[in-house]
Residue frames as a rotation matrix with the C-alpha (Angstrom) as fourth column:
MET 1
0.581 0.814 0.000 0.00
0.814 -0.581 0.000 0.00
0.000 0.000 -1.000 0.00
ILE 2
-0.345 -0.704 0.621 1.21
0.674 -0.646 -0.358 3.51
0.653 0.295 0.698 -0.68
ALA 3
-0.750 -0.028 -0.661 1.21
0.573 -0.526 -0.628 6.49
-0.330 -0.850 0.411 1.66
GLU 4
0.245 0.969 -0.033 -1.98
0.866 -0.234 -0.443 8.55
-0.437 0.079 -0.896 1.73
ASN 5
0.299 -0.163 -0.940 -0.15
-0.123 -0.984 0.131 11.79
-0.946 0.076 -0.314 0.91
VAL 6
-0.821 -0.571 -0.010 1.30
-0.130 0.168 0.977 10.17
-0.557 0.803 -0.212 -2.23
VAL 7
-0.453 0.753 0.477 -2.18
0.872 0.487 0.059 9.01
-0.187 0.443 -0.877 -3.25
GLU 8
0.450 0.657 -0.604 -3.58
0.542 -0.739 -0.400 12.52
-0.709 -0.148 -0.689 -2.72
CYS 9
-0.204 -0.619 -0.758 -0.83
-0.354 -0.675 0.647 14.05
-0.913 0.401 -0.082 -4.87
ILE 10
-0.946 -0.143 0.289 -1.50
0.180 0.509 0.842 11.60
-0.268 0.849 -0.456 -7.68
GLU 11
-0.081 0.986 0.143 -5.26
0.951 0.120 -0.286 12.11
-0.299 0.113 -0.947 -7.45
ASP 12
0.364 0.137 -0.921 -4.66
0.090 -0.990 -0.112 15.87
-0.927 -0.042 -0.373 -7.68
ALA 13
-0.640 -0.679 -0.360 -2.41
-0.342 -0.168 0.924 15.35
-0.688 0.715 -0.124 -10.71
LEU 14
-0.719 0.448 0.531 -5.11
0.671 0.648 0.362 13.25
-0.182 0.616 -0.766 -12.37
GLY 15
0.329 0.878 -0.348 -7.64
0.744 -0.468 -0.477 16.00
-0.581 -0.102 -0.807 -11.79
ARG 16
0.087 -0.387 -0.918 -5.30
-0.301 -0.889 0.346 18.59
-0.950 0.246 -0.194 -13.32
LEU 17
-0.892 -0.427 0.149 -4.62
-0.023 0.373 0.927 16.37
-0.451 0.824 -0.343 -16.32
ALA 18
-0.288 0.875 0.389 -8.38
0.924 0.360 -0.125 15.90
-0.250 0.323 -0.913 -16.86
TYR 19
0.480 0.419 -0.771 -8.84
0.309 -0.903 -0.298 19.69
-0.821 -0.096 -0.563 -16.68
TRP 20
-0.336 -0.694 -0.637 -6.02
-0.459 -0.470 0.754 20.27
-0.822 0.546 -0.160 -19.20
TRP 21
-0.802 0.073 0.593 -7.40
0.454 0.719 0.526 17.53
-0.388 0.691 -0.610 -21.46
ARG 22
0.202 0.977 0.070 -10.72
0.864 -0.144 -0.482 19.39
-0.461 0.158 -0.873 -21.65
GLY 23
0.591 0.040 -0.805 -8.94
-0.009 -0.998 -0.057 22.61
-0.806 0.041 -0.590 -22.63
VAL 24
-0.495 -0.867 -0.048 -6.53
-0.073 -0.014 0.997 21.43
-0.866 0.497 -0.056 -25.32
GLY 25
0.143 0.593 -0.792 -7.29
-0.774 -0.431 -0.463 21.83
-0.616 0.680 0.398 -28.97
THR 26
-0.090 -0.242 -0.966 -5.61
-0.930 0.368 -0.006 19.05
0.357 0.898 -0.258 -30.92
GLN 27
0.885 0.405 -0.229 -6.14
-0.343 0.900 0.267 15.31
0.314 -0.158 0.936 -30.88
GLU 28
0.174 -0.911 -0.375 -2.39
0.246 0.409 -0.879 14.84
0.954 0.061 0.295 -30.58
GLU 29
-0.570 -0.333 0.751 -2.34
-0.549 -0.526 -0.649 16.87
0.612 -0.782 0.117 -27.36
LYS 30
0.377 0.798 0.471 -5.33
-0.917 0.249 0.312 14.95
0.131 -0.549 0.825 -26.01
LYS 31
0.786 -0.112 -0.608 -3.64
-0.016 0.980 -0.200 11.60
0.618 0.167 0.768 -26.76
THR 32
-0.311 -0.950 0.040 -0.48
0.028 -0.051 -0.998 12.71
0.950 -0.309 0.043 -24.95
ILE 33
-0.432 0.226 0.873 -2.47
-0.858 -0.401 -0.320 13.69
0.277 -0.888 0.367 -21.87
GLU 34
0.687 0.719 -0.102 -4.50
-0.673 0.683 0.285 10.46
0.274 -0.127 0.953 -22.03
GLY 35
0.374 -0.635 -0.675 -1.26
0.167 0.763 -0.625 8.45
0.912 0.121 0.392 -21.99
GLN 36
-0.666 -0.636 0.389 0.12
-0.212 -0.339 -0.917 10.32
0.715 -0.693 0.091 -18.98
TYR 37
-0.079 0.763 0.641 -3.22
-0.975 -0.195 0.111 10.12
0.210 -0.616 0.759 -17.19
ASN 38
0.797 0.483 -0.364 -3.62
-0.446 0.876 0.185 6.37
0.408 0.015 0.913 -17.69
GLU 39
-0.072 -0.890 -0.450 -0.02
0.125 0.440 -0.889 5.65
0.990 -0.120 0.079 -16.66
LEU 40
-0.733 -0.163 0.660 -0.67
-0.557 -0.412 -0.721 7.31
0.389 -0.897 0.211 -13.30
LEU 41
0.223 0.934 0.280 -4.03
-0.968 0.178 0.177 5.60
0.115 -0.311 0.944 -12.94
ILE 42
0.657 -0.037 -0.753 -2.64
-0.138 0.976 -0.168 2.13
0.741 0.214 0.637 -13.65
TRP 43
-0.473 -0.881 -0.034 0.24
-0.036 0.058 -0.998 2.78
0.880 -0.470 -0.059 -11.27
LEU 44
-0.430 0.398 0.811 -2.23
-0.891 -0.333 -0.309 3.59
0.147 -0.855 0.497 -8.48
LEU 45
0.641 0.754 -0.141 -4.19
-0.735 0.657 0.171 0.42
0.221 -0.006 0.975 -9.16
LYS 46
0.330 -0.599 -0.730 -1.05
0.033 0.780 -0.625 -1.73
0.944 0.182 0.277 -9.16
TRP 47
-0.740 -0.645 0.190 -0.12
-0.110 -0.163 -0.981 -0.34
0.663 -0.747 0.050 -5.75
GLY 48
-0.678 0.475 -0.561 -3.44
0.707 0.629 -0.322 -1.38
0.199 -0.615 -0.763 -4.25
TRP 49
-0.915 0.399 -0.049 -5.48
-0.380 -0.899 -0.219 1.81
-0.131 -0.182 0.974 -4.54
THR 50
-0.728 0.680 0.088 -9.12
0.672 0.733 -0.104 0.91
-0.135 -0.017 -0.991 -3.87
ASP 51
-0.254 0.622 -0.740 -10.86
0.113 -0.741 -0.662 4.25
-0.961 -0.252 0.118 -4.34
THR 52
0.085 0.233 0.969 -12.40
0.996 0.000 -0.087 5.81
-0.021 0.972 -0.232 -7.45
LEU 53
-0.886 -0.461 0.046 -11.99
0.463 -0.880 0.107 9.30
-0.009 0.116 0.993 -8.82
ASP 54
-0.180 0.794 -0.580 -14.50
0.078 -0.576 -0.814 12.11
-0.981 -0.192 0.042 -8.63
PRO 55
0.465 0.446 0.765 -16.35
0.747 0.267 -0.609 12.39
-0.476 0.854 -0.208 -11.95
ASP 56
0.984 -0.086 -0.156 -14.77
-0.147 -0.886 -0.440 15.78
-0.100 0.456 -0.884 -12.70
ALA 57
0.151 -0.984 0.091 -11.32
-0.743 -0.052 0.667 14.21
-0.652 -0.168 -0.739 -12.30
GLU 58
-0.029 -0.098 0.995 -12.05
0.356 0.929 0.102 11.47
-0.934 0.357 0.008 -14.85
LEU 59
-0.827 -0.135 -0.546 -11.60
-0.488 -0.311 0.816 11.51
-0.279 0.941 0.191 -18.58
PRO 60
0.232 0.910 -0.345 -14.50
-0.973 0.216 -0.085 10.22
-0.003 0.355 0.935 -20.71
ASP 61
0.539 0.057 0.840 -14.91
-0.362 0.916 0.170 6.44
-0.760 -0.396 0.515 -20.42
GLN 62
0.974 -0.135 0.185 -13.59
0.227 0.489 -0.842 5.82
0.023 0.862 0.507 -23.93
CYS 63
0.440 -0.855 0.276 -10.28
-0.397 -0.461 -0.794 7.48
0.806 0.240 -0.542 -22.89
LEU 64
0.369 -0.254 0.894 -9.84
-0.916 0.062 0.396 5.63
-0.156 -0.965 -0.210 -19.59
ALA 65
-0.679 -0.688 -0.256 -7.65
-0.697 0.714 -0.069 2.58
0.230 0.132 -0.964 -19.11
GLU 66
0.061 0.700 -0.711 -9.56
-0.320 0.689 0.651 -0.70
0.945 0.188 0.266 -19.23
GLU 67
-0.543 -0.350 -0.763 -8.07
0.548 0.540 -0.638 -1.62
0.636 -0.765 -0.102 -15.85
TYR 68
-0.981 0.195 0.017 -9.73
-0.151 -0.697 -0.701 1.41
-0.125 -0.690 0.713 -14.23
LEU 69
-0.295 0.926 -0.234 -13.07
-0.833 -0.129 0.538 0.75
0.468 0.354 0.810 -15.91
LYS 70
-0.004 0.231 -0.973 -13.02
0.159 0.961 0.228 -2.80
0.987 -0.154 -0.040 -14.50
HIS 71
-0.811 -0.379 -0.445 -11.96
0.499 -0.054 -0.865 -1.46
0.303 -0.924 0.233 -11.09
ARG 72
-0.851 0.520 0.075 -14.80
-0.521 -0.814 -0.258 1.05
-0.073 -0.259 0.963 -11.14
GLY 73
-0.563 0.640 0.523 -17.20
0.232 0.729 -0.644 -1.76
-0.793 -0.242 -0.559 -12.03
PHE 74
0.087 0.558 -0.825 -18.13
-0.685 -0.568 -0.456 -0.50
-0.723 0.605 0.333 -15.47
């Protein structure tokens, strides 16, 4: 299990990435952010994170890692 303060920092980073994703203009930029976002998300899951993100901190379902969608029960 990872320290709670580390989890909070990563959750904050995911929220910022989701915010930036909504504001970028090109598909190339969106894909770059999606990759970074999903790397962090998968890392959290591998380290035993059992929570889910707030809806405003998530990307659209079609952009989320399959591992997270399964974790979320979708």
